[in-house]
C-alpha positions in Angstrom: -3.9 -15.7 -2.9 -5.8 -13.5 -0.5 -9.4 -14.7 0.0 -11.0 -11.9 2.0 -10.4 -8.3 3.3 -10.1 -7.1 6.8 -13.5 -5.4 6.9 -16.9 -6.4 5.6 -16.7 -6.6 1.9 -17.8 -3.7 -0.3 -17.5 -3.3 -4.1 -15.4 -0.2 -3.2 -12.5 -2.6 -2.7 -12.3 -2.7 -6.5 -10.6 0.7 -6.1 -7.6 -1.0 -4.5 -7.1 -2.9 -7.7 -7.9 0.2 -9.7 -5.2 2.2 -7.9 -2.5 -0.4 -8.4 -3.4 -0.5 -12.1 -3.2 3.2 -12.3 0.2 3.3 -10.8 1.4 0.7 -13.3 0.2 2.9 -16.2 1.6 6.1 -14.5 5.2 4.7 -14.8 4.6 4.1 -18.5 4.6 8.0 -18.8 8.4 8.0 -18.4 8.9 5.8 -21.4 6.2 7.7 -23.3 7.8 11.1 -23.0 11.5 10.4 -22.2 12.3 7.8 -24.9 12.3 8.1 -28.7 9.6 6.2 -30.6 9.4 8.1 -33.9 7.7 5.2 -35.9 4.9 4.6 -33.3 2.6 6.9 -31.3 3.6 5.2 -28.1 6.8 3.3 -27.0 7.0 -0.3 -27.8 9.3 -3.2 -27.1 11.2 -2.5 -30.3 11.6 1.2 -29.7 12.8 0.5 -26.1 15.4 -2.0 -27.4 16.6 0.6 -29.9 17.0 3.2 -27.1 18.9 0.7 -24.9 21.4 0.0 -27.6 22.4 3.7 -27.9 21.6 5.1 -24.4 23.7 6.2 -21.5 23.8 4.6 -18.1 21.1 6.9 -16.6 18.6 6.0 -19.4 19.4 2.3 -19.0 18.8 2.4 -15.3 15.6 4.4 -15.7 14.2 2.0 -18.3 15.0 -1.1 -16.2 13.4 0.5 -13.1 10.3 1.6 -14.9 9.8 -1.9 -16.4 10.2 -3.4 -12.9 7.6 -1.0 -11.4 5.1 -1.4 -14.2 5.4 -5.2 -13.7 5.1 -5.1 -9.9 2.0 -2.9 -9.9 0.4 -4.8 -12.8 0.7 -8.0 -10.7 -0.8 -6.3 -7.7 -3.6 -5.0 -9.8 -4.4 -8.5 -11.2 -4.2 -10.2 -7.8 -6.5 -7.7 -6.2 -8.9 -7.9 -9.2 -9.2 -11.7 -8.9 -9.6 -11.4 -5.1 -12.4 -8.8 -5.6 -14.2 -10.9 -8.1 -14.2 -13.9 -5.8 -15.5 -11.8 -2.9 -18.1 -10.1 -5.1 -19.5 -13.4 -6.2 -20.2 -14.3 -2.5 -21.3 -10.8 -1.7 -24.1 -11.0 -4.3 -25.7 -13.8 -2.3 -25.9 -11.9 0.9 -28.5 -9.6 2.5 -26.0 -6.8 2.3 -26.1 -6.9 -1.5 -29.9 -6.7 -1.5 -29.7 -3.7 0.8 -27.1 -2.0 -1.4 -29.2 -2.5 -4.5 -32.0 -0.5 -2.9 -30.0 2.4 -1.6 -27.9 5.4 -2.8 -24.9 3.1 -2.5 -26.0 1.0 -5.5 -23.9 3.4 -7.6 -20.7 2.0 -6.2 -21.2 -1.0 -8.3 -19.8 1.2 -11.1 -16.4 0.6 -9.5 -16.5 -2.8 -11.2 -16.5 -1.7 -14.9 -14.2 1.2 -13.9 -11.6 -1.3 -12.7 -12.1 -3.7 -15.6 -11.4 -0.9 -18.0 -8.2 -0.2 -16.2 -7.3 -3.9 -16.6 -7.6 -3.4 -20.4 -5.2 -0.5 -20.2 -2.7 -2.3 -18.0 -2.8 -5.4 -20.3 -2.2 -3.1 -23.4 0.7 -1.4 -21.7 2.3 -4.6 -20.6 1.8 -6.2 -24.1 3.2 -3.2 -25.9 6.3 -3.3 -23.8 6.9 -7.0 -23.9 5.8 -8.3 -27.4 8.3 -7.8 -30.2 7.0 -6.4 -33.5 3.5 -5.8 -32.0 3.0 -2.7 -34.0 3.4 -4.6 -37.3 0.0 -6.3 -36.6 -1.6 -3.8 -34.2 -4.4 -2.9 -36.7 -5.7 -6.4 -36.3 -5.7 -6.0 -32.5 -7.5 -2.7 -32.3 -11.0 -4.2 -33.3 -10.7 -6.7 -30.4 -9.7 -3.9 -28.0 -12.7 -1.8 -29.2 -15.0 -4.8 -28.7 -13.6 -5.3 -25.2 -14.2 -1.7 -24.2 -17.7 -1.8 -25.6 -18.6 -4.9 -23.6 -17.5 -3.2 -20.5 -19.3 0.0 -21.6 -22.6 -1.8 -22.0 -22.1 -3.5 -18.7 -21.6 -0.1 -17.1 -24.7 1.2 -18.8 -26.7 -1.8 -17.5 -25.5 -1.2 -13.9 -26.2 2.5 -14.1 -29.4 2.1 -16.1 -30.9 -0.2 -13.4 -29.8 2.3 -10.7 -31.0 5.4 -12.5 -34.3 4.1 -13.6 -35.1 2.9 -10.1 -34.6 6.4 -8.8 -36.8 7.9 -11.6 -39.6 5.3 -11.1 -39.6 5.1 -7.3 -38.2 8.5 -6.4 -36.3 7.0 -3.5 -33.0 8.8 -3.7 -32.0 9.8 -0.2 -30.7 13.3 -0.4 -29.9 13.3 3.4 -27.2 10.7 2.8 -25.8 12.3 -0.3 -23.5 14.8 1.4 -20.4 13.8 -0.6 -19.4 13.5 -4.3 -19.3 9.6 -4.1 -22.2 9.5 -6.7 -19.7 10.7 -9.2 -18.0 7.3 -9.4 -20.4 6.6 -12.3 -18.9 9.6 -14.1 -15.4 8.2 -13.4 -16.4 4.9 -14.9 -17.9 6.3 -18.1 -14.9 8.6 -18.5 -12.5 5.7 -18.2 -14.4 3.8 -20.9 -14.3 6.9 -23.1 -10.6 7.3 -22.8 -10.1 3.6 -23.4 -11.9 3.8 -26.7 -10.0 7.0 -27.6 -6.8 4.8 -27.7 -7.7 3.0 -30.9 -9.3 6.2 -32.2 -6.0 8.1 -31.9 -3.5 5.3 -32.8 -5.2 3.4 -35.6 -4.3 4.4 -39.2 -7.5 2.8 -40.5 -10.2 5.4 -41.1 -13.1 3.1 -40.2 -11.4 1.7 -37.1 -10.5 5.2 -35.9 -13.9 6.7 -36.7 -15.8 3.8 -35.1 -13.8 4.0 -31.9 -14.0 7.8 -31.8 -17.8 7.8 -32.1 -18.2 5.5 -29.0 -15.5 7.4 -27.2 -17.4 10.6 -27.7 -20.6 8.9 -26.6 -19.3 7.8 -23.2 -17.5 11.1 -22.6 -20.7 13.0 -23.4 -22.6 10.7 -20.9 -20.0 11.5 -18.3 -20.2 15.2 -18.9 -24.0 15.3 -18.7 -23.9 13.3 -15.5 -21.3 15.7 -14.1 -23.8 18.6 -14.3 -26.4 16.6 -12.3 -24.2 14.7 -9.8 -21.9 17.6 -9.0 -24.8 20.0 -8.4 -26.8 17.7 -6.1 -23.7 16.6 -4.3 -22.5 20.1 -3.5 -26.0 21.1 -2.5 -26.2 18.2 0.0 -22.8 19.0 1.3 -23.7 22.6 2.0 -26.9 21.5 3.7 -25.6 18.6 5.8 -21.8 19.0 5.9 -19.4 16.6 4.3 -19.7 12.9 5.2 -16.3 12.3 6.7 -15.8 8.8 5.5 -16.6 10.0 1.9 -14.1 12.9 2.1 -11.8 11.5 -0.7 -14.7 12.0 -3.1 -13.8 15.7 -3.1 -10.9 14.7 -5.3 -12.8 12.6 -7.7 -12.9 15.4 -10.3 -9.1 15.1 -10.6 -9.1 11.7 -12.3 -12.2 12.6 -14.3 -10.5 15.7 -15.7 -7.4 13.7 -16.5 -9.5 11.2 -18.5 -11.3 14.0 -20.4 -8.0 15.7 -21.2 -6.3 12.5 -22.4 -9.4 11.7 -24.5 -9.2 15.0 -26.2 -5.5 14.6 -26.9 -6.0 11.1 -28.3 -9.0 12.1 -30.4 -7.1 15.1 -31.7 -4.3 12.8 -32.8 -6.7 10.6 -34.6 -8.4 13.5 -36.3 -5.0 14.8 -37.4 -3.9 11.4 -38.7 -7.0 10.1 -40.4 -9.2 13.2 -41.1 -6.4 15.6 -42.2 -7.5 18.3 -39.8 -4.6 19.7 -37.7 -5.2 21.5 -34.4 -2.9 24.4 -33.6 -0.4 23.4 -30.9 -1.4 26.4 -28.7 -4.9 24.7 -28.3 -3.2 21.8 -26.5 -1.5 24.4 -24.2 -4.8 26.1 -23.5 -6.9 23.0 -22.9 -4.2 21.3 -20.7 -3.8 24.6 -18.7 -7.5 24.7 -18.0 -7.6 21.1 -16.9 -4.5 21.3 -14.7 -5.9 24.5 -13.1 -9.2 22.8 -12.2 -7.3 19.9 -10.8 -5.2 22.2 -8.6 -8.4 23.9 -7.3 -10.1 20.6 -6.5 -6.9 19.3 -5.0 -6.3 22.2 -2.7 -9.9 22.4 -1.6 -10.1 18.6 -0.8 -6.7 18.7 1.0 -7.8 21.6 3.2 -11.1 20.0 4.1 -9.5 16.6 4.9 -6.9 18.3 7.0 -9.6 20.1 9.0 -11.7 17.0 9.5 -8.6 14.9 10.3 -9.3 12.4 7.6 -5.7 11.5 6.9 -4.9 11.2 10.6 -8.0 9.0 11.2 -8.3 6.8 8.1 -4.8 6.7 6.7 -2.4 6.9 9.7 -5.0 6.0 12.3 -6.9 2.8 13.2 -10.2 3.5 11.4 -10.8 1.4 8.3 -12.8 2.4 5.2 -12.6 0.9 1.7 -13.5 4.4 0.5 -10.0 5.5 1.5 -8.7 3.8 -1.7 -10.3 6.7 -3.6 -7.3 8.7 -2.5 -5.0 6.7 -4.9 -6.6 7.6 -8.2 -6.3 11.5 -7.8 -2.6 11.1 -7.1 -2.1 8.9 -10.1 -4.3 11.1 -12.3 -2.5 14.3 -11.5 0.9 12.7 -12.2 -0.3 11.3 -15.5 -1.8 14.5 -16.7 1.1 16.4 -15.4 3.3 14.6 -17.9 0.8 15.6 -20.7 0.7 19.2 -19.5 4.5 19.3 -19.3 5.1 17.8 -22.8 2.0 18.6 -24.8 1.3 22.0 -23.2 4.7 23.5 -22.3 7.5 21.7 -24.3 5.6 21.3 -27.5 4.8 25.1 -27.5 8.4 26.0 -26.7 7.5 27.5 -23.3 10.1 25.5 -21.7 12.9 23.3 -23.2 12.9 19.5 -22.7 15.7 18.4 -20.3 16.3 21.9 -19.1 16.6 22.7 -15.3 12.9 23.8 -15.0 11.8 20.7 -16.9 13.5 18.4 -14.4 12.2 20.4 -11.5 8.6 19.8 -12.7 9.4 16.2 -13.4 10.8 15.8 -9.9 7.7 17.3 -8.3 5.5 14.8 -10.2 7.8 12.0 -9.1 7.5 13.0 -5.4 3.7 13.0 -5.7 4.0 9.5 -7.4 6.0 8.2 -4.4 3.6 9.8 -1.9 0.7 8.0 -3.6 2.6 4.7 -3.5 3.2 5.1 0.2 -0.4 5.8 0.9 -1.5 2.8 -1.2 0.9 0.4 0.8 -0.3 1.9 4.1 -3.9 1.1 3.1 -3.0 -2.3 1.8 -1.3 -3.2 5.1 -4.3 -2.0 7.1 -7.1 -3.2 4.8 -5.7 -6.2 3.1 -2.6 -7.4 4.8 
């Protein structure tokens, strides 16, 4: 097991684990939307076994490959998580940690609950796909899942509360060093917790379980949305005044995963409301909401790409010799766009009859998402080779 990284430790290295976990979950999308699971809201071990018994060779190979990739990236995620925890324990005893706690960079500690929430999602996906008859007792598991997300949520509130109250009391936020959107990692973390809680809210058939999870899911999403107004405004203002901090260039893409999490939260909550509260949202609403989100993601994606092309970020920090743990922030936008691309394709386009599933244009869109997925994996392994070994 790796014991240290190739640069001075930073909590931003948790993003390496986060990215691997996100890739693991992203391959789950193929099973989610390309296999039948009529009796459960998501594919399970039992539904996959049923598909395997009656599927063609292509489907068989796809399922085997997806299972393999989910497992590989889940293992990388856990290994990097353990390595980060070990290093963070030592880091807390150093002068660098004290310095971080009294600077703008204290907010990067939010990468810890962000990654832990991803761990919950990865474990749920792996368990669902490997444990027979899991859905027969899933209602007993949901309360434990909610409890786990809430513990991480309160941990995130503790970290952010310490940071935010220090700024309010001391007024020591350094606007001259805020010329990026890196402060929005706190929004990313709260959004991840919100979408995690939206899982039980959308999948449970127990009214209390669904309603309880939905309330706290809404709470954390509302926190993230309020903070977006503040953090995005002051971040863009500082960028316009000072120019973008080159090392923090990937932060321009941070709204892409945040938007994905908001979109999936809405879809999960809508499913819970439809199932348990007998209120059915018109299907066109899903097309409209998903179109707005994918449009915003494209805007942030193109803007960030052009800026990073001009300031030669990719050439310097990805292909070049310069090392920065902040580079791992490039993985999440790629993962997030792929994941929400699946939801837009199926919940927005196919569900509304705009395109037909398994048509030529359907596979063209799916292929484009797959290419982006492969590109993201290549970038991750490049960074791992350079930063981790």
